[in-house]
C-alpha positions in Angstrom: -43.6 140.7 48.7 -46.6 138.5 49.6 -48.4 139.1 46.3 -46.3 136.7 44.2 -47.8 133.9 46.3 -51.1 134.2 44.2 -49.4 133.0 41.0 -48.3 129.7 42.4 -51.4 127.8 43.7 -50.9 124.9 46.2 -52.3 122.0 44.3 -52.9 119.0 46.5 -53.9 115.5 45.3 -56.6 114.0 47.6 -57.5 110.3 47.1 -59.9 107.7 48.4 -60.1 104.0 47.6 -63.8 104.1 46.8 -65.7 105.0 43.6 -67.4 108.3 43.4 -70.9 107.7 44.8 -73.7 110.4 44.4 -75.1 110.0 48.0 -72.2 108.6 50.1 -71.3 110.6 53.1 -67.5 110.2 52.7 -67.4 111.2 49.0 -69.8 114.1 49.5 -67.8 115.2 52.5 -64.6 115.3 50.3 -66.4 117.4 47.8 -67.6 119.8 50.5 -64.0 120.1 51.8 -62.8 120.8 48.3 -65.4 123.6 47.7 -64.8 125.1 51.2 -61.0 125.1 50.8 -61.0 126.5 47.2 -63.5 129.2 48.0 -61.8 130.4 51.2 -58.4 130.5 49.6 -59.7 132.3 46.5 -58.5 129.4 44.5 -54.9 129.5 45.7 -55.3 126.2 47.5 -56.6 123.5 45.2 -57.7 120.0 46.0 -57.7 117.5 43.1 -60.0 114.5 44.0 -59.1 110.9 42.9 -61.8 108.3 43.4 -60.8 104.6 43.4 -57.8 105.1 41.1 -54.7 105.0 43.4 -55.4 101.9 45.4 -57.2 100.9 48.6 -56.8 102.4 52.1 -53.6 100.4 52.8 -51.9 101.6 49.5 -53.1 105.2 50.1 -51.7 105.3 53.6 -48.4 104.0 52.3 -48.3 106.8 49.6 -49.0 109.4 52.3 -46.2 108.1 54.4 -43.8 108.1 51.4 -44.9 111.5 50.2 -46.0 110.3 46.8 -49.6 111.5 47.6 -50.6 114.6 49.5 -54.0 113.8 51.2 -56.1 110.6 51.5 -59.2 109.4 53.2 -58.5 105.9 54.6 -60.3 103.6 57.0 -58.9 103.0 60.4 -58.5 99.2 60.1 -55.3 99.6 58.0 -53.4 101.9 60.3 -52.3 99.3 62.8 -49.7 98.3 60.1 -48.1 101.7 60.4 -48.6 102.4 64.1 -49.9 99.6 66.3 -51.8 101.7 68.9 -54.2 102.9 66.2 -55.8 99.4 66.5 -57.6 100.5 69.7 -60.5 102.0 67.7 -61.5 98.5 66.6 -62.5 97.4 70.1 -66.0 96.0 69.8 -68.9 97.8 71.5 -66.9 100.9 72.3 -69.5 103.6 71.7 -73.2 103.5 72.6 -74.1 105.9 69.8 -72.7 108.1 67.0 -72.8 111.4 68.9 -70.7 109.9 71.8 -68.1 108.7 69.2 -68.0 112.2 67.6 -67.5 113.8 71.0 -64.8 111.3 71.8 -62.9 111.9 68.5 -62.5 115.6 69.4 -60.9 114.8 72.7 -57.4 114.8 74.1 -56.9 111.0 74.0 -57.3 111.0 70.2 -55.1 114.1 69.7 -52.3 112.4 71.6 -52.7 109.1 69.7 -52.6 110.8 66.2 -49.7 113.1 67.3 -47.7 110.0 68.2 -48.6 108.5 64.8 -47.4 111.7 63.1 -44.1 111.6 64.9 -43.6 107.9 64.1 -44.8 107.9 60.5 -45.0 111.4 59.1 -48.7 111.0 58.5 -50.7 113.9 60.0 -54.4 113.4 60.8 -56.5 116.3 59.7 -59.8 114.9 60.9 -61.9 111.7 61.5 -65.3 111.0 60.2 -67.9 108.2 60.8 -67.9 105.1 58.6 -70.9 103.7 60.3 -71.5 100.9 62.9 -70.8 97.4 61.5 -73.4 94.7 61.5 -73.6 91.0 60.8 -75.3 89.2 57.9 -75.5 85.5 57.1 -77.4 82.7 55.3 -77.7 80.1 58.0 -79.6 81.5 61.0 -80.6 84.6 63.0 -77.7 85.9 65.2 -79.2 87.0 68.5 -76.1 86.6 70.6 -72.4 85.6 70.3 -73.3 81.9 70.7 -75.2 82.0 67.4 -71.9 82.7 65.5 -70.5 79.3 66.5 -69.5 77.2 63.5 -70.4 79.9 60.9 -67.9 80.7 58.2 -67.6 84.5 58.2 -65.8 86.8 55.8 -63.8 89.6 57.5 -61.8 92.5 56.2 -58.1 91.9 55.7 -57.4 92.9 59.4 -56.0 90.7 62.2 -58.4 92.4 64.7 -61.5 91.3 62.8 -60.2 87.8 62.3 -59.7 87.5 66.1 -63.1 89.1 66.8 -64.8 86.3 64.8 -62.7 83.5 66.3 -63.5 84.8 69.8 -67.2 84.3 69.0 -66.6 80.7 67.8 -66.9 81.5 64.0 -64.2 80.7 61.5 -62.9 83.8 59.8 -61.8 84.1 56.1 -60.3 87.4 54.9 -61.8 88.2 51.5 -61.4 91.4 49.6 -64.4 93.6 48.9 -64.7 92.9 45.1 -64.7 89.2 45.7 -67.3 89.2 48.5 -70.6 88.8 46.6 -69.4 85.8 44.5 -68.0 84.2 47.7 -71.4 84.6 49.4 -73.3 83.3 46.3 -71.0 80.2 46.1 -71.2 79.6 49.9 -67.5 80.0 50.3 -68.5 81.9 53.4 -71.9 82.0 55.2 -71.8 85.6 56.1 -70.0 88.9 56.6 -70.0 92.1 58.6 -70.3 95.7 57.3 -72.1 99.0 57.9 -75.7 99.0 56.8 -75.1 101.6 54.1 -72.3 99.4 52.7 -74.5 96.3 52.8 -77.2 98.1 51.0 -75.0 99.9 48.4 -73.1 96.7 47.7 -76.4 94.7 47.3 -75.1 92.1 49.9 -78.6 91.8 51.3 -79.7 90.3 48.0 -77.4 87.3 48.7 -78.0 87.2 52.5 -81.1 85.9 54.4 -80.4 87.3 57.9 -79.1 90.6 59.3 -78.3 91.4 62.9 -78.1 95.1 63.8 -75.6 94.5 66.6 -73.3 97.5 65.9 -70.2 95.6 67.0 -67.6 98.0 65.7 -67.8 101.7 64.9 -65.9 102.2 61.6 -63.9 105.4 61.1 -62.3 107.3 58.2 -59.3 109.4 58.7 -58.1 112.2 56.5 -54.4 112.0 56.4 -51.9 114.5 54.9 -48.2 114.0 54.4 -46.6 116.0 57.2 -43.9 117.5 55.0 -46.5 118.7 52.5 -48.5 120.3 55.4 -45.4 122.0 56.7 -44.8 123.8 53.4 -48.2 125.4 53.4 -48.6 129.1 54.5 -50.2 129.6 57.9 -53.4 130.8 56.1 -53.6 127.7 53.9 -52.9 125.5 56.9 -55.9 127.0 58.7 -58.2 126.8 55.7 -57.3 123.2 55.2 -57.9 122.3 58.9 -61.3 124.2 58.7 -62.2 122.4 55.5 -61.4 119.0 57.1 -63.8 119.9 60.0 -66.5 120.8 57.4 -65.9 117.4 55.8 -66.5 115.7 59.2 -69.7 117.6 60.0 -71.1 116.7 56.5 -70.0 113.1 56.4 -71.0 112.3 60.0 -74.6 113.5 59.6 -75.0 111.7 56.3 -73.5 108.4 57.6 -75.5 108.4 60.8 -78.8 108.8 58.8 -77.9 106.4 56.1 -77.2 103.8 58.8 -80.8 104.0 60.0 -82.5 104.4 56.6 -80.6 101.6 55.0 -81.6 99.1 57.7 -85.2 99.8 56.8 -84.5 99.4 53.1 -82.8 96.0 53.7 -85.8 94.9 55.8 -88.2 96.0 53.1 -86.2 94.0 50.5 -87.0 90.8 52.4 -83.9 90.2 54.6 -84.9 89.2 58.1 -83.5 91.9 60.5 -82.9 91.4 64.2 -81.8 94.2 66.4 -79.5 93.0 69.2 -77.6 94.3 72.2 -74.1 92.9 72.7 -70.9 92.6 74.8 -67.1 93.3 74.3 -64.0 91.4 73.3 -60.9 93.4 74.3 -58.0 91.1 75.2 -56.5 90.6 71.8 -56.3 94.4 71.1 -54.7 95.0 74.5 -52.1 92.4 73.7 -51.3 94.4 70.5 -51.5 98.0 71.7 -50.6 97.6 75.4 -53.1 97.7 78.2 -52.3 101.3 79.1 -53.7 102.6 75.8 -56.8 100.5 76.2 -57.4 101.8 79.7 -56.9 105.4 78.6 -59.3 104.9 75.7 -62.1 103.5 77.9 -61.7 106.4 80.3 -61.9 108.9 77.4 -65.0 107.2 76.0 -66.6 107.5 79.5 -65.8 111.2 79.6 -67.3 111.7 76.1 -70.4 109.9 77.2 -70.8 112.1 80.3 -70.5 115.2 78.1 -73.2 114.0 75.7 -75.7 112.6 78.2 -74.8 114.5 81.3 -73.9 112.7 84.5 
């Protein structure tokens, strides 16, 4: 009786809050996942991609939770609204490199955390991928250490963690949405902002910013989330293919993002922005107050383990 299954394809809607970009790691990773899944399932499992049409990360996560959307790629900064412990990934200076972060994301600490989120919210994590290390830009002066941020007006994402991060460095923080950022920098509403190099370059932010500090203060993540009820209805074969496809996405997106992060710093420098490469220090107290100290301690131990695996003892 298994043959009638072929007639009814599983069509899943898969959305991201970003425009389709020909070279971006995330969007290309989504396409790789779609190709993999549809090929391996002989077309029985279909992923329909939606770019920048169903809202930003926060709205998409809400739709996954409510079951009005099947799969979404969202950035980790919004997940604290649904499950507070997810804010731990925004601890500054957590990872010394991309490979250590990738190793860590495959570990037991992360599985436990995402499993807790699934139970609490009905959002199942299929995989993580890199969204790049975030760096500072501004129009006032070179930032070589935290003290250079004092008195600067910095734009942050609409996230309490980022606001607190800036305040802890002596800057004032103004949450401004991405589409309003370039005009805000042009009109000096804010002096500077922070983003991954590839985002700074693609968004042409370097054209309205004189200085950039490659301080890699936060490692941005994307998560691919699926509504747990939707996942539960898939056949065992389709579940496996979807999980494999998500892993393919990660390998694809990670390699691309890590390389873009390096190449785009050079492009920004060539375009005339003064680039300074810095080495920095952490700010953990606020996050511990939100997530609980135990989660933070476990996290730091898990990062240490990942580091040992990558670099040896």
